[in-house]
N, C-alpha and C positions, 0 to 999 in steps of 0.2 A: 742918646742916639735913636733909641727905639721910638720915642715920641716924634722925633723929626722925621723918621721914615714913615710912620703912620700918617703924619701931616702931609708928606709928599706923595701920598696915594699908594703906599705899599699894599699889594694884594695879599701878601703873607710875609711873616718874619720868623726866622729861627735864630735863637740865641744859644750858642754852643750846640748841643744836640737836641734842643727842645723847641718844638713849634709853639708859638705864642697864639693865644686867642684873646678875645676882648676882656676876659676876667683874669688874665695872667698878671701877676705882680712881679716886676723886676726890681729887686731891692739891693742896694749897695750898702755894705757894712765894711767900713774901712776900704781896703782894696780888694775885698772879696765880693762876689755876687751871689745872691740867694734867689733861686728861681724854682718855684714849686717844690720846696723842701730840699733841694740839692744845693750844695755850696760849690762855687767855681772860683778858681784863682786865675789871675791874668797869665797869658794874654787871652782876651775874649774874642770869639769869632761870631759876628752877626751877619746873617744872610737875609737879604730882602728880595722879594720878587715884585717887579713893577716896572714902570717906565724909567729907564736909567737916568735920563735927563732931568725928569721931575724929582727923582730921589736925590740926585746930586745937588740940585737947586735948593731943595728943602734942607739938606745938611748944611749947605753954605749959609742959608738965611737964619738958621737956628742960633739964637743968642747963647744957649747953653753950649753948643758946639764951638761957637766963636770964643767963648771963655776958655773952654778946654784947649783949644788950639794955642792960646797964649801959654798955657802950661806945657804943651807939647814943645813949643819953641824955646821956652825958658829952661825947662828942666829935662828935656829930651824924652818925654813920655812917648809911648808908642801910638802910632796912628797910620793906618794904611787903608785906602779905599780902592777896590778893584772891581772891574766889571767882568763877570765870569761867563757872559753869554747866557745860554739856556740853563736855567737852574730849576730843579724840582724839589719842593719841600715835602717832608713826610707829613702825614696826617697827625693831628693831635691825638695823643694816646692817654692823657690823664682823665680825671673825672671832671664833670661839669656840674656837680651839685652846687646849688646856690644856697647860701645861708643868710638869713636876715633876722633882724630883731623883731620881736612881737611885743606889743604893749601889754602891760599887766592890767587885767580887768578888775 
């Protein structure tokens, strides 16, 4: 869902209580979500800021979302998308240290 929202031009995204940035890693392990060292259990709340129509179109066009919707319909998994009007996201409060590999000389 996060990738589809970025694809739809989201200006900002919050997953649960954490603001995402370009280096944020959203990892799913079973039915839990790991985000910046914290573990979350369903239900998940994702908030995006951007053009509502473009965001909705991007969600509908996403192959991953289309596949998930099959499971929603067959197994009754949760899914609800709402438009909340004006939303303000908190600033990112984590570290932005980048780590990279260095070749051995």
